[in-house]
C-alpha positions in Angstrom: 124.0 91.3 98.0 122.0 94.0 96.4 118.3 94.0 97.2 115.7 95.0 94.5 112.7 96.3 96.3 109.3 96.1 94.7 107.7 99.5 95.5 104.3 100.9 94.6 104.5 104.7 94.4 101.3 106.8 94.6 102.2 110.3 93.5 100.1 113.4 93.5 101.2 116.0 91.1 99.8 118.8 89.0 100.4 121.9 87.0 100.7 125.4 88.5 98.7 127.8 86.3 99.9 131.4 86.3 97.1 133.7 85.2 97.8 136.8 83.1 95.8 140.0 83.1 92.1 139.7 82.4 91.0 140.0 78.8 87.7 141.6 79.9 89.4 144.6 81.7 91.1 146.9 79.3 93.9 148.7 81.1 96.2 151.4 79.8 97.4 151.1 76.2 100.9 149.7 75.9 103.3 149.8 73.0 105.1 146.9 71.5 108.3 147.5 73.4 106.5 147.6 76.7 104.7 144.3 75.9 108.0 142.7 74.8 109.6 143.8 78.1 106.7 142.5 80.1 106.8 139.1 78.4 110.6 138.8 78.9 110.1 139.6 82.6 107.6 136.7 83.0 109.8 134.0 81.5 110.6 131.2 83.9 114.4 131.4 83.6 114.8 134.5 85.7 112.2 133.2 88.2 114.1 129.9 88.5 117.4 131.8 88.9 115.8 133.8 91.7 114.6 130.7 93.4 118.0 129.1 93.1 119.6 132.2 94.7 117.0 132.1 97.5 117.5 128.4 98.1 121.3 128.6 98.0 121.3 131.4 100.6 119.0 129.4 102.9 121.2 126.4 102.6 124.2 128.5 103.4 122.6 129.9 106.5 121.5 126.5 107.6 125.0 125.1 107.3 126.3 128.0 109.4 123.7 127.1 112.1 124.8 123.5 111.9 128.5 124.4 112.4 127.4 126.3 115.5 125.4 123.3 116.7 122.2 125.3 116.6 119.9 122.5 115.6 116.7 124.5 116.1 117.9 127.1 113.6 118.7 124.4 111.1 115.2 122.8 111.6 113.5 126.2 111.0 115.5 126.8 107.8 114.8 123.3 106.5 111.1 124.1 106.9 111.6 127.4 105.0 113.5 125.5 102.3 110.7 123.0 101.8 108.0 125.7 101.8 110.0 127.5 99.1 110.1 124.2 97.0 113.9 124.1 97.3 113.6 120.3 97.7 111.8 119.8 94.4 114.4 119.0 91.6 111.8 119.5 88.9 111.4 123.2 89.9 114.8 124.1 91.3 117.2 121.6 89.7 118.8 118.5 91.0 121.9 120.2 92.4 120.0 122.4 94.8 117.5 119.7 95.7 120.3 117.3 96.6 121.8 120.0 98.9 118.5 120.1 100.9 118.5 116.3 101.2 122.2 116.5 102.4 121.3 119.1 104.9 118.5 116.9 106.4 121.0 114.0 106.5 123.7 116.1 108.3 121.2 117.3 110.9 120.1 113.7 111.5 123.7 112.6 112.0 124.4 115.6 114.3 121.5 114.7 116.5 122.7 111.2 117.2 121.6 110.0 120.6 118.9 112.7 120.9 115.8 110.6 120.0 113.4 113.3 121.1 114.9 115.8 118.7 115.0 113.2 115.9 111.3 112.4 116.4 110.5 116.2 116.3 112.3 116.4 113.0 110.4 113.5 111.6 107.1 115.0 112.8 108.0 118.3 111.1 108.7 116.6 107.8 105.5 114.6 108.1 103.5 117.8 108.6 105.0 119.1 105.3 103.9 116.0 103.3 101.4 118.1 101.3 104.4 120.0 99.9 105.9 116.8 98.4 107.7 115.4 101.4 106.9 111.7 101.1 108.1 108.8 103.3 110.4 107.8 100.4 111.9 111.3 100.3 112.6 111.2 104.0 114.0 107.6 103.7 116.4 108.7 100.9 117.4 111.8 102.7 118.3 109.9 105.9 120.0 107.1 104.0 117.7 104.4 105.5 116.0 101.4 104.1 112.3 100.9 104.4 112.4 98.7 107.5 114.7 101.2 109.4 112.6 104.2 108.5 109.4 102.4 109.5 111.0 101.5 112.7 111.7 105.1 113.5 108.1 106.1 112.6 106.8 103.5 115.1 109.3 104.5 117.8 108.2 108.2 117.5 104.5 107.3 117.3 104.1 108.9 113.9 101.2 107.8 111.8 102.3 108.7 108.3 99.2 109.0 106.2 100.7 107.4 103.1 100.7 103.9 104.7 97.0 104.0 105.5 96.2 105.5 102.2 98.1 102.8 100.3 96.3 100.0 102.1 93.0 101.7 101.6 93.7 102.2 97.9 94.8 98.5 97.5 91.5 97.5 99.0 89.5 99.8 96.8 91.3 98.6 93.7 90.5 95.0 94.6 86.9 95.8 95.3 86.7 97.5 91.9 88.3 94.5 90.2 85.8 92.2 91.9 82.8 94.4 90.8 83.8 95.4 87.3 86.0 92.5 86.1 84.9 89.5 88.2 88.2 89.0 89.9 88.2 87.0 93.1 90.4 84.5 95.1 89.1 81.6 93.1 90.3 83.1 89.8 93.6 83.9 91.4 93.9 80.2 92.5 92.9 79.0 89.1 95.5 81.1 87.4 98.2 79.7 89.7 97.2 76.2 88.8 97.2 77.0 85.0 100.7 78.5 85.4 102.1 75.3 86.9 100.3 73.0 84.5 97.4 71.7 86.7 94.1 71.3 84.9 91.4 72.5 87.3 88.6 71.2 85.2 89.9 67.7 85.2 90.2 67.7 89.0 86.7 69.1 89.4 85.4 66.5 86.9 86.4 63.9 89.5 84.9 65.7 92.4 88.1 67.3 93.7 88.2 71.0 94.3 91.7 72.4 93.6 90.9 75.7 95.4 89.7 74.1 98.6 92.8 75.5 100.3 91.1 78.9 100.4 88.3 77.5 102.7 88.6 78.7 106.3 91.4 81.2 105.7 89.3 84.0 107.3 89.6 82.1 110.6 93.3 82.7 110.6 92.8 86.5 111.2 93.0 85.4 114.9 96.7 84.8 115.5 95.8 82.7 118.6 94.8 79.9 116.2 97.0 76.8 116.7 97.8 76.9 112.9 100.0 80.0 113.5 102.0 78.2 116.2 102.5 75.4 113.7 103.6 77.7 110.9 106.0 79.4 113.3 107.6 76.1 114.1 108.4 75.8 110.4 108.7 78.4 107.7 107.4 81.5 109.4 110.2 83.6 110.9 109.4 85.7 114.0 111.7 88.6 115.0 111.2 90.6 118.1 112.5 94.2 117.5 112.7 97.0 119.9 109.2 98.2 119.5 107.4 95.7 117.3 107.2 92.1 116.0 108.1 91.1 112.4 106.6 88.1 110.7 108.5 87.1 107.5 108.3 84.3 105.0 110.7 83.7 102.1 110.1 81.7 99.0 111.4 81.0 95.5 108.6 78.6 94.5 105.6 79.5 92.3 103.1 78.0 94.8 104.7 79.6 97.9 104.6 83.0 96.2 100.8 83.0 96.1 100.2 80.9 99.3 102.4 83.0 101.7 101.1 86.4 100.6 97.5 85.2 101.0 98.2 83.8 104.5 99.9 87.0 105.7 97.3 89.2 104.1 94.7 87.6 106.4 96.6 89.4 109.3 97.8 92.6 107.6 98.7 93.8 104.1 102.3 92.5 103.7 105.3 94.3 102.2 107.5 92.6 99.6 111.2 92.5 99.1 112.6 91.0 95.9 116.2 89.9 95.7 118.5 87.7 93.7 119.5 84.5 95.4 122.5 82.3 94.8 122.0 79.1 92.9 120.9 76.1 95.0 123.0 72.9 94.6 119.8 71.0 93.8 119.0 73.4 90.9 122.1 73.2 88.8 120.1 74.3 85.7 119.3 77.7 87.4 122.1 80.3 87.3 120.2 82.8 89.5 116.8 82.7 91.1 114.6 85.4 92.5 113.6 85.2 96.2 110.4 86.9 97.5 110.3 88.0 101.1 106.9 88.8 102.5 106.7 90.6 105.9 104.3 92.4 108.2 104.9 94.3 111.4 102.8 93.8 114.5 102.7 95.7 117.8 104.4 94.4 120.8 102.1 91.9 122.4 100.1 91.2 119.2 102.0 87.9 118.6 100.7 85.4 121.1 103.3 82.6 120.7 106.6 83.1 122.4 109.7 81.1 121.6 109.2 77.7 123.4 111.4 75.1 124.9 110.5 71.4 124.3 108.8 71.2 127.7 106.8 74.4 127.3 105.8 73.4 123.7 104.6 70.0 124.9 102.6 71.6 127.8 100.8 73.9 125.3 100.1 71.1 122.9 98.7 68.9 125.6 96.2 71.7 126.4 94.9 71.7 122.8 91.8 69.7 121.9 92.3 67.0 119.3 90.9 69.4 116.6 93.3 72.2 117.8 96.2 69.8 117.7 95.3 68.7 114.2 95.3 72.4 113.2 98.7 72.8 114.7 100.1 69.8 112.8 98.6 71.2 109.5 100.4 74.5 110.1 103.7 72.7 110.4 103.1 70.6 107.3 102.1 73.6 105.3 105.5 75.1 106.2 108.0 72.3 106.3 106.0 69.3 105.3 105.8 67.0 102.3 102.9 64.9 101.0 104.0 62.2 98.4 102.5 59.2 96.6 104.9 56.8 94.9 104.2 53.7 92.9 106.9 51.1 92.3 106.5 49.6 88.8 108.8 46.6 89.5 107.2 45.4 92.8 103.7 46.7 91.9 103.5 48.4 95.3 102.4 51.9 96.3 103.6 54.2 99.0 102.2 57.3 100.7 104.5 59.5 102.7 103.8 62.5 105.0 106.9 64.0 106.4 108.0 67.0 108.5 111.7 68.2 108.3 113.8 70.3 110.6 117.5 71.3 110.5 119.7 69.1 112.7 121.1 71.7 115.0 118.4 74.3 115.2 115.9 75.0 118.0 113.0 73.6 115.9 114.6 70.2 115.8 113.0 69.1 119.2 109.6 69.7 117.7 109.9 66.4 115.8 110.3 64.4 119.0 107.3 66.2 120.6 105.1 65.7 117.6 106.0 62.0 117.2 105.0 61.3 120.8 101.8 63.3 120.9 100.5 62.1 117.5 101.0 58.5 118.5 99.3 59.0 121.9 96.4 61.2 120.6 95.6 59.6 117.3 97.3 56.2 117.4 99.3 57.2 114.3 102.9 56.0 114.4 105.8 57.9 112.8 109.6 57.5 112.7 112.4 60.0 112.7 115.1 59.6 110.1 118.5 61.3 110.1 119.3 62.8 106.7 122.5 64.4 105.5 121.5 68.0 106.4 118.2 67.6 108.2 116.1 65.2 110.2 112.6 64.1 109.2 109.6 62.8 111.0 108.0 60.4 108.5 104.6 58.7 108.4 104.1 55.8 105.9 101.3 53.9 104.3 98.1 53.7 106.4 99.6 55.9 109.1 100.1 58.6 106.5 96.6 58.3 105.2 95.2 58.4 108.7 97.1 61.5 109.4 95.9 63.2 106.3 92.3 62.4 107.2 92.9 64.2 110.6 94.4 67.4 109.2 93.3 67.8 105.6 90.6 70.4 106.3 93.1 72.6 108.1 95.7 72.5 105.4 96.1 75.6 103.2 99.3 75.0 101.2 97.7 74.7 97.7 99.8 71.7 96.4 99.9 69.8 99.7 96.2 70.3 100.2 95.5 69.2 96.6 97.6 66.0 97.0 96.0 65.2 100.3 92.5 65.5 98.8 93.5 63.4 95.8 95.1 60.7 97.9 92.1 60.5 100.2 89.7 60.3 97.2 91.7 57.4 95.8 91.9 55.5 99.1 88.2 56.1 99.7 87.5 54.5 96.3 86.0 57.7 94.8 88.3 57.7 91.8 90.0 54.9 89.9 93.7 54.2 89.9 94.0 55.3 86.3 92.3 58.7 87.0 94.4 59.1 90.2 97.7 58.5 88.5 96.8 60.9 85.7 95.8 63.7 88.1 98.7 63.1 90.5 101.2 63.4 87.7 100.2 67.0 87.2 101.2 67.8 90.8 104.7 66.2 90.5 108.0 68.0 90.3 110.6 67.5 87.6 113.8 66.3 89.4 117.1 67.3 88.0 115.7 69.7 85.4 113.7 72.9 84.9 110.3 73.0 86.6 107.8 75.8 86.5 106.8 75.0 90.1 110.3 75.9 91.3 112.2 79.2 91.1 109.4 81.1 89.4 108.0 82.9 92.4 107.9 86.3 90.8 106.3 85.1 87.5 103.6 83.3 89.5 102.9 86.4 91.6 102.4 88.4 88.4 100.2 85.8 86.8 98.0 85.5 89.8 97.7 89.2 90.7 94.3 90.8 90.2 95.3 93.2 87.5 96.4 90.4 85.2 92.7 89.4 84.7 91.6 92.7 83.3 93.0 92.2 79.8 91.0 89.2 78.6 92.2 85.8 77.8 
């Protein structure tokens, strides 16, 4: 499967001005033929030809050093090539520039197993970044993807300035948008709701805040919060690499696209991978869908929650206070949970469901058993585990579901599940009528068996909710 990466490139370029003789200082008189010869000599073509000849000779010498396994010689000549702009296709032509890239690649392959030399090569290239050697250039020259090249930078302890600069620029742009155009997270949230057909004014008119999910997010900058352990037991993938920890969340849904990037951004500015995904059996009307993968890298030891067995998980949860445990449950429901209201027209009965799903044969399955037991013992809320075709689900019904929502609602941050929870509680508290409740709840429902803007529109939702989309007027 081919991955399409969403990349923001910040380039610094410019024009090189070649000054001629001063018009103020009158030198010797020249005739027309001398002037013509002088102009012809200053044309760029001979200069470029001279550069090509110089670069080609340096490449030839470097290849000879490589054949002799003299890696220090090759490194020195690569540095000369870059200082002579032999890597810049705009100045020297693509053919020669590609030879410089190939030379770097061959040197990298020849130094396999010598990590100290490879790190030295990367540092040398980093030090030449002012001459147009970017991380993208190095990545392409070495034939690496972004994750692999970042891994090498971390392994070698190299702080490439472009990463810090990018994050700093993103922050400055957001600050500018806030100051000049009035953008903020509330406007982002409102744009998400408009995109999926939720009328924020109608909800607010009945005392329900559709953007309440943003409240308390700043607390999640502390990864020791129980919410993160809950999210890690559901949608958040944790990968321990050689020298760092990767947190990754994938989504194809409109709501997840905004929610997940906002959650990860509390910890660190996330990177994004965009890729085509095969059609899901439940979405027969979709030929192809776009999947967004958000990920951040943490240092070893920065992630406080190791992989846990059932016994160890239970011991940790038992040490939580009731409020901490409620936060943990909210994290799981934000990841793999469901909040549903259903009214049966024939029997005139209504149902509220809160469920948490887990795959049948995966390590997270035992979480359901642990949760069922502790929730019953701590809160007196009874749930049941159901065995579905491809997954198992811990389900809470009726009053048990409502009682659970009361316990966890303030810790929920998934926009749709938080909105449904607030709406259901407002109805059961008698703050809104059944008629108003049904009208508002309908806006949150999915269309089953057909196209739905809430599903499979992650990229469009991201674009609509991004800060820059609010600078062009209505």
